[in-house]
C-alpha positions, 0 to 999 in steps of 0.5 A, spaced: 565 197 379 568 197 372 567 189 369 573 186 370 575 183 364 580 176 362 587 178 361 592 172 357 597 170 363 601 164 361 599 163 354 591 163 357 586 167 359 584 168 364 580 172 370 586 177 373 585 174 380 591 170 383 592 166 389 597 170 393 601 164 395 602 163 403 607 157 406 608 154 411 602 149 410 597 155 409 596 155 401 594 148 399 591 144 393 584 144 397 585 153 396 588 153 390 584 148 387 578 151 388 581 159 387 583 156 380 575 152 379 572 158 379 576 161 373 582 165 377 590 163 377 591 159 384 596 158 388 599 152 392 605 154 397 612 149 395 614 151 401 614 145 408 608 144 404 604 138 408 603 131 405 598 126 408 598 118 411 594 113 406 587 115 410 589 122 409 591 125 414 597 130 415 604 127 416 607 132 421 614 133 420 619 130 425 627 129 424 631 125 426 638 126 424 643 126 428 647 132 424 643 139 421 645 136 414 642 130 415 636 134 418 636 139 412 635 132 407 630 129 411 625 137 410 628 136 402 625 130 402 619 132 407 618 139 401 618 134 395 611 129 397 608 135 400 609 139 393 607 133 390 601 131 394 599 138 394 600 139 386 595 132 386 590 134 390 589 142 386 590 138 379 583 134 381 578 139 385 580 144 379 578 138 374 584 140 371 582 145 367 584 151 371 592 154 372 594 153 377 602 156 380 606 154 386 610 158 390 616 157 392 621 161 398 627 163 394 631 163 401 628 157 403 634 151 404 633 147 399 629 151 394 631 149 386 631 142 390 625 142 392 621 145 386 625 140 381 623 134 385 616 137 385 614 139 378 618 133 375 614 129 381 608 132 379 609 134 370 602 136 367 599 139 373 602 145 375 602 152 370 606 156 372 612 158 379 611 164 383 618 165 386 620 171 391 625 173 398 630 174 394 634 174 388 631 168 383 636 168 377 635 160 376 628 162 376 629 162 369 632 154 368 628 152 372 621 155 368 626 153 361 627 145 363 620 144 365 616 147 360 612 152 366 612 159 366 614 164 371 612 168 375 618 172 379 615 176 386 619 184 385 618 190 390 621 195 385 624 195 377 631 195 379 630 189 382 626 186 376 631 189 371 638 185 375 633 179 373 632 180 366 639 182 365 642 176 369 638 172 366 630 171 364 631 175 358 634 168 357 628 165 357 623 170 355 618 166 353 617 163 360 615 170 362 608 169 364 607 175 369 611 178 374 609 180 381 609 187 384 610 185 391 609 192 396 613 192 402 608 196 406 602 192 405 603 185 403 604 179 409 609 176 410 617 177 408 618 183 405 622 186 399 625 192 402 632 195 400 636 198 404 634 204 400 627 204 402 625 206 409 620 201 413 616 206 416 616 211 410 611 207 406 610 209 399 604 210 393 604 203 390 602 206 383 608 210 381 613 204 383 608 199 379 608 205 373 616 204 373 616 197 373 612 197 368 616 202 363 622 199 365 619 192 362 616 196 355 624 198 354 626 190 355 620 189 350 615 186 355 610 190 355 604 185 355 606 181 360 601 182 366 604 185 372 601 182 378 599 187 384 600 183 391 598 186 397 593 191 400 588 188 395 581 187 398 575 190 394 577 193 387 573 198 386 578 201 390 583 199 384 578 201 379 584 208 376 589 201 375 584 197 371 585 197 364 590 202 365 593 203 358 599 207 363 600 201 367 598 195 361 595 189 363 594 188 370 592 182 375 590 182 382 593 178 388 589 176 393 594 172 399 590 175 406 583 174 404 583 166 402 585 165 409 578 166 412 575 161 407 572 154 408 578 150 405 582 154 408 587 149 413 590 153 417 586 152 425 579 155 427 583 159 432 586 162 427 580 164 423 577 167 429 583 171 431 582 174 424 576 177 425 578 180 432 585 184 428 584 191 428 588 197 425 595 197 426 595 190 429 600 188 423 606 189 424 613 191 419 619 188 423 626 186 423 626 179 427 626 174 421 632 169 422 632 170 413 635 177 415 628 180 411 622 184 413 616 181 415 609 183 417 605 178 421 600 179 426 601 183 434 601 178 439 605 175 444 610 173 440 612 178 437 611 182 443 616 178 447 621 179 441 620 187 441 622 186 449 627 182 448 631 187 443 629 193 448 634 189 453 640 189 449 648 192 451 654 193 448 660 189 451 668 190 450 672 183 451 677 187 455 677 194 458 677 199 454 674 206 453 667 207 456 666 200 457 670 200 464 664 196 468 666 187 469 660 183 469 661 175 468 657 171 463 655 165 464 655 160 468 662 160 469 662 168 469 666 170 464 667 178 464 665 182 459 667 189 461 659 194 459 659 202 460 657 203 468 649 206 466 648 199 462 650 196 468 645 199 472 640 196 467 642 189 467 641 189 473 634 192 474 633 186 468 637 181 472 631 183 479 625 182 473 628 175 472 632 177 466 638 173 468 640 170 463 646 173 458 646 171 450 651 174 446 649 176 439 653 176 433 655 185 434 658 184 440 652 184 444 648 181 450 641 181 451 637 178 456 632 173 457 628 168 463 632 162 463 627 158 461 626 163 454 634 161 454 633 154 454 628 155 448 633 159 445 638 154 445 635 149 444 632 150 437 639 153 435 640 146 436 634 142 433 636 147 426 634 142 421 636 148 415 629 150 413 633 156 410 639 158 405 641 161 411 639 163 417 642 168 422 638 165 428 642 158 428 648 161 423 646 155 418 648 156 411 649 152 405 653 156 402 659 153 406 663 148 406 662 147 414 654 149 412 655 156 417 655 162 415 661 164 421 657 168 424 655 166 432 648 164 432 644 170 432 639 170 440 635 175 437 631 171 432 627 165 433 626 159 429 621 161 424 621 153 421 618 151 429 613 157 429 609 156 422 608 149 423 606 149 429 602 155 427 599 152 422 598 146 426 593 147 432 598 151 435 597 157 440 595 163 436 598 168 440 605 165 441 607 163 435 608 167 428 602 169 425 603 172 418 598 176 414 598 183 411 596 190 413 590 190 410 587 185 415 584 188 420 578 189 415 576 182 416 572 185 423 570 191 418 568 188 412 560 187 412 562 180 408 564 178 414 558 179 419 556 174 425 563 170 423 561 169 416 566 164 413 565 164 407 568 158 400 572 160 395 567 160 391 563 165 395 569 169 395 570 170 388 565 171 386 564 177 392 571 181 389 568 179 382 561 183 385 564 187 389 560 189 396 
């Protein structure tokens, strides 16, 4: 394997190994501090980060507000306190020497307020801010105002070009690097555009080369590109290392740091990672953000898949082929279905899926009475964790805080599920994000006999290769 040499990033030299930020409450001060201490760039998540009481116990995020807007304010306050707590822990664990970044999901609720609140409360502790899931134009203003480097997450040269021309060119000195997050390989939310087919992955080299060519046109030939998604063994990327065509490259590890001693995820989650098989990670469209995302196939995802298959279109009055009357809800309000769809509905009802829920697209989905109650409760309990949520119809962009559409029961409450799995929730019944290389935990001899390394041991293993 080629020797891994330091590169210049954010004004200093670091080993080109970056910890990927994983929310909710997964990439912590413990993991990022240890990663930075080993010589790389540690990243804690600023998305619903944990805070602690005076005894060091996690403060669970519960909400008392009567309205969504009141609960949203509680969520922002939790986010700021948690981000500051993680920044302080990271700084203490790496002795204030290593590089610490904060990862922010731009489409999370209150993203800019939380980012600014954490940077204000943790001045001097955070060296950079990474941000994706959307088009974070205002990232440049945040970086400039607080004197930290910015690391936008993009999945194409076109996306970076739009960000650069509109905003980042005005704060060029604060651009520390650009994260290329492969939309077919990375875990969590993925930046697939409408022109890209989720079922037809494209090799990353050509896409990253195109990004580099675009950056060179902007005079950014020496700004590092951080490859994120699918990175496991560095020798598999040797043609990228010290490649003058690509320029300076760093590598981001998001999935592998999940399985370390310092990782705060529950033991059941860590053990589940060791059993993942090829194909077990699914690129799926169910996120309330509207983005595709990659997660482990489990009972939670399977229920969403099956829910989407029990869907029929309806009309509010008899028209065209919609001639079969059907009663919806306790009052059996009439809608009209295609006769063949009515036959399918009767079959689902015979299996216990007796509750019809309306979607924003004039369709009905069919679930059990228990699932219907859960969906409605989760929609009512919304705390505005996203800037806009198709599941609950929350939006921060309108005066009435709604997106103007019906709440969509084909999705789910992402805040609830991610908080639960991060804090001892059932790994089969909650969303479990992972990159598409997660099956390699079970194939890599490094993890033989259930071995779980420290961050330092993992970092050294990456540097030395197989």
